[in-house]
Backbone as a chain_set.jsonl record, in Angstrom:
{"seq": "MRPCLSARHWWLLAALLWIGSVAANLPAIRPVPHVDLGRFMGTWYLVGGIPTVFERDAWNAVETYTLLKDGSIRTTLTFNQGRANGPRKHIEAPARVRPGTNNAVWDVRVFGPVKAQYVVAWLRDDYSLMVVARDSRDYAWVFSRSKQVSADDLEHARQQLRGWGYNVDKWRRVPHTATLAARD", "coords": {"N": [[165.503, 94.518, 46.268], [165.654, 94.093, 42.821], [164.311, 91.818, 40.358], [166.45, 90.062, 38.059], [165.615, 89.618, 35.492], [164.723, 90.336, 32.142], [162.188, 92.586, 30.809], [160.969, 91.389, 28.626], [161.369, 88.652, 29.143], [159.845, 88.4, 31.494], [157.276, 88.874, 30.494], [157.019, 86.663, 28.825], [157.093, 84.598, 30.726], [154.749, 85.25, 32.148], [152.82, 84.852, 30.133], [153.147, 82.093, 29.677], [152.4, 81.069, 32.184], [149.724, 81.894, 32.258], [148.638, 80.53, 30.019], [149.046, 77.891, 30.864], [147.376, 77.889, 33.079], [144.807, 77.939, 32.046], [144.664, 75.677, 30.577], [144.314, 73.179, 31.778], [142.07, 70.549, 32.593], [141.749, 69.063, 34.784], [141.042, 67.848, 38.135], [141.365, 70.058, 40.98], [144.535, 70.472, 42.548], [145.096, 69.011, 45.631], [145.813, 70.719, 48.54], [148.168, 70.458, 51.324], [146.915, 69.861, 54.672], [147.616, 71.899, 56.523], [149.992, 74.537, 56.875], [152.611, 75.486, 58.847], [153.708, 78.531, 59.032], [155.911, 79.707, 60.364], [157.697, 77.55, 60.746], [158.06, 76.87, 58.125], [159.337, 78.957, 56.784], [162.487, 80.197, 55.507], [165.454, 78.646, 54.163], [165.337, 76.608, 51.302], [166.38, 73.973, 49.242], [166.102, 73.69, 45.798], [165.493, 70.766, 44.313], [164.473, 69.231, 42.302], [161.943, 68.69, 39.742], [159.367, 70.018, 37.585], [160.356, 72.267, 35.518], [160.094, 75.891, 35.03], [160.616, 77.924, 32.105], [162.732, 79.546, 32.815], [164.099, 78.17, 34.755], [165.004, 75.929, 33.607], [167.638, 75.177, 33.045], [168.927, 75.375, 35.478], [171.346, 75.349, 38.091], [172.454, 74.561, 41.382], [170.235, 75.652, 42.757], [168.428, 77.649, 44.986], [165.789, 78.403, 47.114], [164.425, 80.932, 49.072], [162.314, 81.766, 51.732], [160.712, 84.452, 53.258], [158.907, 85.719, 55.871], [157.078, 88.62, 56.03], [156.369, 91.664, 57.884], [153.834, 92.633, 57.167], [152.441, 90.375, 56.598], [152.81, 89.303, 54.114], [154.867, 87.267, 51.938], [158.207, 87.069, 51.094], [159.639, 85.679, 48.324], [162.593, 84.289, 47.219], [164.615, 83.29, 44.677], [167.642, 81.876, 43.822], [170.187, 80.936, 41.539], [172.648, 79.16, 39.54], [173.085, 79.7, 36.155], [172.868, 77.399, 33.577], [175.252, 75.946, 34.12], [177.466, 74.619, 36.674], [179.223, 76.668, 37.46], [178.08, 78.797, 36.225], [176.583, 82.001, 35.259], [175.249, 83.789, 38.019], [171.902, 83.917, 38.913], [169.086, 85.798, 40.055], [165.942, 85.898, 41.388], [163.205, 87.554, 42.606], [160.097, 87.499, 44.224], [156.981, 88.658, 45.411], [154.633, 87.123, 47.657], [151.362, 86.032, 48.672], [149.38, 84.49, 51.101], [146.567, 82.554, 50.33], [143.415, 83.295, 51.609], [141.697, 81.16, 53.919], [143.0, 78.771, 53.35], [144.64, 77.593, 55.17], [147.308, 78.37, 55.093], [148.44, 76.953, 52.991], [148.135, 77.431, 50.272], [149.292, 79.714, 47.967], [149.456, 82.921, 46.342], [151.665, 83.996, 44.028], [153.23, 86.811, 42.937], [154.308, 87.3, 39.8], [154.786, 89.134, 37.781], [153.919, 92.449, 37.494], [150.436, 92.629, 37.665], [150.135, 89.913, 37.345], [149.658, 86.778, 38.687], [150.85, 83.735, 40.078], [149.792, 80.478, 40.873], [150.545, 78.638, 43.809], [150.832, 75.738, 45.325], [151.213, 74.016, 48.238], [151.578, 70.875, 48.095], [152.473, 68.493, 49.118], [154.087, 67.774, 52.123], [156.633, 66.904, 54.18], [156.38, 65.684, 57.533], [158.372, 66.684, 59.269], [159.142, 68.984, 58.02], [161.201, 68.84, 56.133], [161.206, 68.178, 53.475], [159.412, 68.903, 50.514], [156.693, 69.185, 48.127], [155.709, 71.354, 45.645], [152.977, 72.299, 43.761], [150.764, 72.931, 40.923], [147.441, 73.654, 39.864], [147.19, 73.656, 37.101], [149.041, 71.866, 36.187], [151.436, 72.448, 34.915], [153.951, 73.33, 35.914], [156.127, 72.27, 38.552], [157.681, 71.826, 41.724], [160.249, 70.38, 43.678], [161.391, 70.609, 46.848], [163.984, 70.694, 49.292], [165.365, 70.723, 52.589], [167.957, 70.15, 52.587], [170.69, 69.861, 50.309], [171.308, 67.353, 49.561], [169.524, 64.672, 48.58], [167.779, 61.652, 48.78], [167.61, 59.085, 46.254], [165.298, 57.586, 46.417], [163.518, 59.356, 47.728], [163.32, 61.374, 45.778], [162.199, 59.908, 43.675], [159.779, 59.202, 44.855], [158.549, 61.739, 45.029], [158.396, 62.321, 42.299], [156.626, 60.323, 41.434], [154.352, 61.078, 42.857], [153.73, 63.44, 41.503], [153.146, 62.371, 38.977], [150.841, 60.902, 39.661], [149.128, 62.997, 40.211], [148.557, 63.915, 37.72], [150.549, 65.085, 36.185], [152.881, 65.468, 33.468], [155.488, 63.59, 33.65], [157.623, 63.229, 32.019], [158.829, 65.568, 31.617], [160.296, 65.977, 33.834], [163.021, 67.102, 35.819], [166.033, 66.75, 37.472], [167.631, 68.873, 39.722], [170.897, 69.85, 39.687], [173.323, 70.114, 42.33], [176.239, 71.577, 43.369], [178.872, 71.137, 45.671], [180.628, 73.276, 46.361], [179.619, 75.806, 45.299], [176.909, 75.874, 46.094], [177.128, 75.952, 48.802], [177.643, 78.569, 49.427], [175.231, 79.875, 49.516]], "CA": [[166.288, 94.082, 45.138], [164.801, 93.819, 41.67], [164.668, 90.628, 39.601], [167.397, 90.345, 36.987], [165.055, 89.18, 34.224], [164.266, 91.439, 31.305], [160.731, 92.698, 30.663], [160.567, 90.388, 27.633], [161.308, 87.363, 29.824], [158.71, 88.408, 32.411], [156.05, 88.716, 29.706], [156.977, 85.272, 28.396], [156.691, 83.81, 31.884], [153.338, 85.538, 32.416], [152.03, 84.183, 29.098], [153.2, 80.651, 29.934], [151.589, 80.786, 33.365], [148.321, 82.062, 31.899], [148.257, 79.416, 29.144], [148.969, 76.705, 31.704], [146.253, 77.954, 34.011], [143.533, 77.697, 31.361], [144.771, 74.467, 29.765], [144.018, 71.937, 32.488], [140.691, 70.202, 32.946], [141.874, 68.092, 35.857], [140.606, 68.396, 39.426], [142.344, 70.888, 41.684], [145.534, 69.818, 43.397], [144.71, 69.135, 47.037], [146.934, 71.169, 49.378], [148.296, 69.841, 52.642], [145.907, 70.438, 55.568], [148.077, 73.105, 57.224], [151.41, 74.882, 56.837], [153.075, 76.366, 59.922], [154.589, 79.455, 58.314], [157.158, 79.886, 61.102], [158.581, 76.416, 60.432], [158.235, 76.792, 56.676], [160.221, 80.008, 56.305], [163.913, 79.893, 55.487], [166.114, 78.171, 52.95], [164.994, 75.315, 50.725], [167.094, 73.668, 47.996], [165.292, 73.169, 44.703], [166.233, 69.564, 43.943], [163.881, 68.594, 41.132], [160.6, 69.119, 39.396], [159.044, 70.35, 36.197], [160.779, 73.667, 35.616], [159.7, 76.95, 34.104], [161.644, 78.186, 31.104], [163.867, 80.211, 33.457], [164.788, 77.221, 35.628], [165.257, 74.72, 32.832], [169.049, 74.788, 33.121], [169.427, 75.881, 36.764], [172.225, 74.579, 38.963], [172.61, 75.16, 42.715], [169.053, 76.494, 42.967], [168.022, 77.8, 46.376], [164.64, 79.292, 47.314], [164.332, 81.403, 50.45], [161.04, 82.377, 52.068], [160.798, 85.369, 54.389], [157.614, 86.264, 56.265], [157.201, 90.049, 56.291], [155.471, 92.184, 58.931], [152.478, 92.821, 56.646], [151.849, 89.067, 56.338], [153.215, 88.78, 52.813], [156.056, 86.416, 51.952], [159.169, 87.346, 50.02], [160.265, 84.479, 47.778], [163.824, 84.634, 46.536], [165.248, 82.147, 44.026], [168.962, 82.14, 43.24], [170.742, 79.743, 40.904], [173.617, 79.347, 38.475], [172.434, 79.378, 34.895], [173.537, 76.616, 32.558], [176.338, 75.08, 34.598], [177.786, 74.823, 38.09], [179.853, 77.971, 37.662], [177.437, 79.746, 35.314], [176.183, 83.27, 35.872], [174.307, 83.673, 39.14], [170.631, 84.601, 38.676], [168.356, 86.13, 41.276], [164.556, 86.26, 41.101], [162.465, 87.822, 43.83], [158.673, 87.699, 43.946], [156.15, 88.675, 46.62], [153.55, 86.142, 47.698], [150.339, 86.175, 49.716], [148.622, 83.274, 51.39], [145.14, 82.66, 50.026], [142.584, 83.109, 52.811], [140.945, 79.921, 54.032], [143.762, 77.603, 52.892], [145.547, 77.166, 56.241], [148.665, 78.737, 54.655], [148.958, 75.956, 52.057], [148.028, 77.907, 48.888], [149.767, 81.092, 47.857], [149.505, 83.606, 45.057], [152.982, 84.606, 43.87], [153.172, 87.823, 41.87], [155.471, 87.116, 38.939], [155.019, 90.352, 37.01], [152.766, 93.346, 37.557], [149.285, 92.008, 38.327], [150.081, 88.484, 37.043], [149.95, 85.94, 39.855], [150.951, 82.304, 39.836], [149.344, 79.632, 41.97], [151.599, 77.897, 44.498], [150.121, 74.835, 46.235], [152.036, 73.071, 48.99], [150.783, 69.67, 47.868], [152.989, 67.455, 49.993], [155.069, 68.329, 53.052], [157.026, 65.92, 55.198], [156.023, 66.141, 58.883], [159.465, 67.434, 59.89], [159.418, 70.141, 57.165], [162.498, 68.655, 55.496], [161.012, 67.93, 52.055], [158.059, 69.28, 50.089], [156.363, 69.296, 46.707], [154.836, 72.472, 45.303], [152.323, 71.976, 42.493], [149.794, 73.893, 40.389], [146.279, 73.005, 39.26], [147.358, 73.558, 35.651], [149.988, 70.77, 35.918], [152.494, 72.895, 34.011], [155.211, 73.406, 36.642], [156.128, 71.722, 39.909], [159.0, 71.939, 42.326], [160.546, 69.57, 44.85], [162.341, 71.351, 47.676], [164.513, 69.998, 50.464], [166.2, 71.55, 53.474], [169.331, 69.734, 52.312], [170.913, 69.648, 48.872], [171.452, 65.907, 49.383], [168.213, 64.021, 48.67], [167.899, 60.263, 48.322], [166.943, 58.723, 45.006], [163.945, 57.141, 46.785], [162.695, 60.547, 47.973], [163.047, 62.022, 44.49], [161.264, 59.075, 42.925], [158.48, 59.354, 45.52], [158.002, 63.029, 44.573], [158.09, 62.177, 40.872], [155.421, 59.501, 41.317], [153.224, 61.898, 43.303], [153.389, 64.32, 40.382], [152.474, 61.531, 37.965], [149.509, 60.604, 40.181], [148.316, 64.217, 40.144], [148.282, 64.236, 36.321], [151.68, 65.762, 35.541], [153.7, 64.764, 32.491], [156.797, 63.502, 34.305], [158.696, 63.221, 31.024], [159.469, 66.887, 31.716], [161.006, 65.99, 35.118], [164.448, 67.429, 35.82], [166.716, 66.843, 38.766], [168.469, 70.074, 39.744], [172.194, 69.517, 40.291], [173.91, 70.99, 43.349], [177.659, 71.332, 43.606], [179.198, 71.442, 47.062], [181.303, 74.544, 46.53], [178.804, 76.981, 45.043], [175.675, 75.864, 46.863], [177.456, 76.265, 50.197], [177.656, 80.034, 49.595], [173.863, 80.411, 49.666]], "C": [[165.35, 93.688, 44.008], [165.249, 92.549, 40.959], [165.597, 90.988, 38.45], [166.894, 89.826, 35.646], [164.564, 90.394, 33.45], [162.743, 91.448, 31.228], [160.209, 91.657, 29.678], [160.425, 89.013, 28.29], [160.13, 87.297, 30.785], [157.409, 88.219, 31.646], [155.912, 87.285, 29.22], [156.535, 84.374, 29.543], [155.211, 84.012, 32.182], [152.442, 84.825, 31.406], [151.998, 82.675, 29.325], [152.344, 80.269, 31.132], [150.104, 80.894, 33.046], [147.847, 80.899, 31.036], [148.098, 78.143, 29.961], [147.753, 76.708, 32.601], [144.922, 77.69, 33.343], [143.534, 76.369, 30.615], [144.264, 73.219, 30.47], [142.53, 71.77, 32.77], [140.682, 69.139, 34.032], [141.365, 68.697, 37.162], [141.733, 69.191, 40.081], [143.313, 70.013, 42.473], [145.121, 70.05, 44.845], [145.929, 69.587, 47.853], [147.017, 70.354, 50.668], [147.304, 70.517, 53.575], [146.333, 71.742, 56.239], [149.577, 73.284, 57.022], [151.687, 75.853, 57.976], [154.111, 77.306, 59.299], [155.914, 79.685, 59.033], [158.166, 78.784, 60.802], [158.947, 76.376, 58.953], [159.258, 77.792, 56.149], [161.675, 79.546, 56.348], [164.351, 79.36, 54.141], [165.666, 76.766, 52.583], [165.82, 75.146, 49.442], [166.096, 73.12, 46.985], [166.054, 71.975, 44.139], [165.652, 68.838, 42.728], [162.522, 69.171, 40.832], [160.405, 69.289, 37.91], [159.228, 71.855, 36.092], [160.077, 74.608, 34.645], [160.839, 77.135, 33.106], [162.896, 78.799, 31.743], [164.694, 79.262, 34.31], [165.276, 75.988, 34.883], [166.703, 74.247, 32.911], [169.703, 75.311, 34.399], [170.319, 74.849, 37.454], [172.249, 75.298, 40.303], [171.443, 76.077, 43.072], [168.612, 76.461, 44.433], [166.865, 78.797, 46.439], [164.607, 79.653, 48.802], [163.001, 82.106, 50.634], [161.224, 83.22, 53.323], [159.417, 85.939, 54.656], [157.804, 87.715, 56.673], [156.151, 90.506, 57.304], [154.035, 92.341, 58.457], [151.782, 91.504, 56.315], [152.194, 88.496, 54.977], [154.515, 87.981, 52.974], [156.939, 86.824, 50.788], [159.77, 86.011, 49.605], [161.472, 84.92, 46.972], [164.454, 83.359, 45.991], [166.582, 82.597, 43.468], [169.476, 80.829, 42.661], [171.834, 80.143, 39.926], [172.957, 78.9, 37.184], [173.361, 78.57, 33.989], [174.601, 75.647, 33.02], [176.665, 75.446, 36.046], [178.403, 76.19, 38.361], [179.302, 79.032, 36.699], [177.051, 81.033, 36.024], [175.113, 83.062, 36.938], [173.082, 84.524, 38.83], [169.898, 84.76, 39.995], [166.956, 86.589, 40.871], [163.835, 86.422, 42.433], [161.014, 88.105, 43.458], [157.899, 87.706, 45.258], [155.023, 87.652, 46.509], [152.595, 86.494, 48.822], [149.647, 84.844, 49.874], [147.167, 83.52, 51.008], [144.344, 82.409, 51.299], [141.842, 81.773, 52.76], [141.688, 78.671, 53.601], [144.726, 77.076, 53.946], [147.011, 77.303, 55.838], [149.245, 77.818, 53.588], [148.844, 76.351, 50.588], [148.384, 79.379, 48.866], [149.53, 81.609, 46.444], [150.843, 84.329, 45.011], [152.908, 85.562, 42.691], [154.446, 87.742, 41.048], [155.797, 88.348, 38.105], [153.76, 91.204, 37.07], [151.621, 92.668, 38.284], [149.208, 90.491, 38.133], [150.537, 87.681, 38.252], [149.971, 84.477, 39.442], [150.507, 81.555, 41.085], [150.517, 78.804, 42.492], [150.906, 77.053, 45.551], [151.144, 73.93, 46.92], [151.226, 71.777, 49.015], [151.241, 68.482, 48.703], [154.093, 68.066, 50.843], [155.374, 67.271, 54.103], [156.767, 66.521, 56.582], [157.112, 66.987, 59.542], [159.903, 68.652, 59.071], [160.794, 70.05, 56.512], [162.4, 68.466, 53.984], [159.584, 68.313, 51.694], [157.943, 69.266, 48.575], [155.382, 70.445, 46.56], [154.285, 72.198, 43.911], [151.363, 73.1, 42.094], [148.644, 73.126, 39.75], [146.455, 72.781, 37.765], [148.343, 72.465, 35.23], [151.077, 71.174, 34.929], [153.867, 72.912, 34.675], [155.03, 72.791, 38.015], [157.559, 71.755, 40.42], [159.103, 71.02, 43.532], [161.665, 70.284, 45.592], [162.739, 70.507, 48.876], [165.3, 70.99, 51.315], [167.674, 71.231, 53.281], [169.504, 69.56, 50.808], [171.123, 68.175, 48.534], [170.099, 65.246, 49.624], [168.36, 62.616, 48.096], [167.152, 60.061, 47.008], [165.512, 58.267, 45.293], [163.02, 58.33, 47.027], [162.354, 61.265, 46.67], [162.056, 61.219, 43.668], [159.865, 59.143, 43.531], [157.801, 60.649, 45.053], [157.577, 62.942, 43.113], [156.797, 61.385, 40.677], [154.18, 60.24, 41.835], [152.78, 62.808, 42.164], [152.658, 63.542, 39.288], [151.034, 61.253, 38.401], [148.574, 61.803, 40.138], [148.043, 64.657, 38.702], [149.376, 64.998, 35.61], [152.33, 64.86, 34.504], [155.125, 64.714, 33.056], [157.94, 63.302, 33.314], [159.458, 64.545, 31.06], [160.267, 67.04, 33.008], [162.481, 66.32, 34.911], [164.955, 67.45, 37.251], [167.633, 68.057, 38.683], [169.783, 69.728, 40.43], [172.659, 70.585, 41.278], [175.359, 70.601, 43.523], [178.009, 71.85, 44.992], [179.755, 72.852, 47.216], [180.369, 75.736, 46.399], [177.545, 77.007, 45.894], [175.936, 76.227, 48.324], [177.471, 77.763, 50.455], [176.287, 80.587, 49.882], [173.362, 80.336, 51.08]], "O": [[164.349, 93.011, 44.242], [166.439, 92.232, 40.954], [165.535, 92.1, 37.924], [167.7, 89.614, 34.74], [164.054, 91.353, 34.029], [162.089, 90.453, 31.539], [159.127, 91.105, 29.874], [159.464, 88.293, 28.019], [159.478, 86.258, 30.891], [156.529, 87.485, 32.096], [154.807, 86.744, 29.2], [155.699, 83.49, 29.357], [154.495, 83.044, 32.441], [151.416, 84.257, 31.78], [150.949, 82.046, 29.183], [151.641, 79.259, 31.099], [149.309, 80.078, 33.512], [146.779, 80.338, 31.283], [147.133, 77.4, 29.778], [147.161, 75.66, 32.861], [143.983, 77.255, 34.009], [142.502, 75.973, 30.072], [143.822, 72.282, 29.805], [141.833, 72.718, 33.132], [139.709, 68.399, 34.176], [141.268, 69.918, 37.286], [142.907, 69.005, 39.763], [142.947, 68.958, 42.991], [144.829, 71.181, 45.232], [146.959, 68.912, 47.855], [146.075, 69.66, 51.05], [146.885, 71.642, 53.305], [145.492, 72.603, 56.496], [150.334, 72.314, 57.001], [151.072, 76.916, 58.059], [155.255, 76.914, 59.07], [156.944, 79.843, 58.378], [159.353, 79.055, 60.623], [160.02, 75.9, 58.583], [159.966, 77.511, 55.182], [162.046, 78.646, 57.101], [163.707, 79.591, 53.118], [165.619, 75.864, 53.42], [165.938, 76.082, 48.652], [165.339, 72.197, 47.284], [167.128, 72.136, 43.558], [166.281, 67.927, 42.191], [162.01, 70.023, 41.558], [161.17, 68.776, 37.093], [158.37, 72.627, 36.521], [159.551, 74.202, 33.609], [161.91, 76.551, 33.268], [164.004, 78.586, 31.251], [165.87, 79.524, 34.561], [165.895, 75.104, 35.475], [166.967, 73.046, 32.852], [170.887, 75.649, 34.404], [170.07, 73.644, 37.398], [172.081, 76.517, 40.354], [171.646, 77.156, 43.628], [168.449, 75.397, 45.03], [166.949, 79.895, 45.888], [164.743, 78.789, 49.669], [162.6, 82.931, 49.813], [161.806, 82.775, 54.313], [158.819, 86.567, 53.783], [158.601, 88.011, 57.563], [155.164, 89.809, 57.544], [153.106, 92.199, 59.253], [150.66, 91.507, 55.809], [151.905, 87.331, 54.705], [155.164, 88.026, 54.019], [156.487, 86.915, 49.646], [160.342, 85.297, 50.428], [161.378, 85.822, 46.139], [164.788, 82.452, 46.754], [166.654, 83.578, 42.729], [169.237, 79.755, 43.212], [171.939, 81.305, 39.532], [172.339, 77.836, 37.132], [174.476, 78.988, 33.677], [174.829, 74.625, 32.374], [176.194, 76.457, 36.566], [178.126, 76.799, 39.394], [179.966, 80.025, 36.4], [177.178, 81.142, 37.244], [174.195, 82.26, 36.771], [173.205, 85.709, 38.52], [170.066, 83.969, 40.923], [166.8, 87.544, 40.111], [163.86, 85.528, 43.278], [160.73, 88.843, 42.514], [158.131, 86.86, 46.122], [154.529, 87.359, 45.421], [152.962, 87.159, 49.79], [149.362, 84.155, 48.894], [146.604, 84.568, 51.323], [144.575, 81.417, 51.991], [141.418, 81.322, 51.696], [141.079, 77.607, 53.491], [145.545, 76.204, 53.654], [147.847, 76.47, 56.189], [150.44, 77.897, 53.304], [149.405, 75.667, 49.732], [147.855, 80.181, 49.636], [149.42, 80.842, 45.488], [151.124, 85.178, 45.858], [152.562, 85.163, 41.579], [155.53, 88.07, 41.53], [156.957, 88.579, 37.762], [152.669, 90.741, 36.737], [151.8, 92.181, 39.401], [148.321, 89.844, 38.689], [151.638, 87.869, 38.771], [149.212, 84.043, 38.575], [150.813, 81.956, 42.208], [151.361, 78.335, 41.728], [150.44, 77.58, 46.561], [151.853, 73.171, 46.26], [150.322, 71.602, 49.833], [150.461, 67.565, 48.96], [154.941, 68.797, 50.331], [154.485, 66.809, 54.819], [156.919, 67.727, 56.776], [156.803, 67.909, 60.297], [160.913, 69.281, 59.385], [161.476, 71.062, 56.354], [163.405, 68.582, 53.283], [158.656, 68.079, 52.468], [158.934, 69.325, 47.848], [154.365, 70.51, 47.251], [155.041, 71.898, 42.987], [151.179, 74.076, 42.822], [148.854, 72.066, 39.162], [145.923, 71.814, 37.219], [148.465, 72.171, 34.041], [151.584, 70.333, 34.187], [154.855, 72.537, 34.042], [153.933, 72.788, 38.573], [158.516, 71.718, 39.647], [158.16, 70.897, 44.313], [162.738, 70.532, 45.043], [161.951, 69.721, 49.402], [165.832, 71.976, 50.805], [168.54, 71.962, 53.761], [168.569, 69.158, 50.114], [171.117, 67.793, 47.364], [169.589, 65.259, 50.744], [168.989, 62.42, 47.055], [166.196, 60.772, 46.698], [164.61, 58.532, 44.499], [161.87, 58.322, 46.587], [161.222, 61.712, 46.483], [161.169, 61.788, 43.032], [158.873, 59.142, 42.801], [156.615, 60.647, 44.723], [156.514, 63.438, 42.741], [155.968, 61.746, 39.842], [153.083, 60.049, 41.311], [151.585, 62.93, 41.894], [151.662, 64.017, 38.743], [150.111, 61.359, 37.593], [147.358, 61.64, 40.041], [147.369, 65.664, 38.484], [149.145, 65.516, 34.517], [152.33, 63.637, 34.644], [155.874, 65.685, 32.948], [159.1, 63.213, 33.717], [160.593, 64.63, 30.59], [160.848, 68.095, 33.26], [163.104, 65.871, 33.948], [164.372, 68.092, 38.124], [168.331, 68.246, 37.687], [169.798, 69.36, 41.604], [172.425, 71.779, 41.094], [175.676, 69.442, 43.791], [177.498, 72.881, 45.427], [179.365, 73.556, 48.148], [180.325, 76.588, 47.286], [177.154, 78.071, 46.371], [175.052, 76.753, 49.001], [177.325, 78.186, 51.602], [176.176, 81.676, 50.445], [172.236, 80.747, 51.359]]}, "num_chains": 1, "name": "protein.A"}
């Protein structure tokens, strides 16, 4: 299945990712020591973070990871744009684990040869909640296995991002409505 974004939007995303990657002079985000890919795969609800331009008004956002036979990972993001019953968007991108990172750092191909860094920077021991960050501190995502996340958990994630040098003024909680999110 092909992404439903126009070529113009992909180029904009690629430019934003490139600008963000060269803008930061902060130390690298430290990944978690190890990610068990078997436990990690599956459905995660995007519940908050510092969104890309495409996710800025996402509702009911769900990311699914699928480990393929060749070792690559298919990432699939679906969401309603603009409102709970807005048009459903679908973005699919292949990813590869960076060698020597114990599965905690990925390169996600967003368009053609353009790759985005994906660092699993915090992961709860039971694989129920995680924070994905980038060295450039431009985007970050908080994912949960459940669309219901406590205010304390969200604030903990937000404070981790602040501690890593993110501008948390750009923080956005992603709303999930019971009816539409249940379809994913």
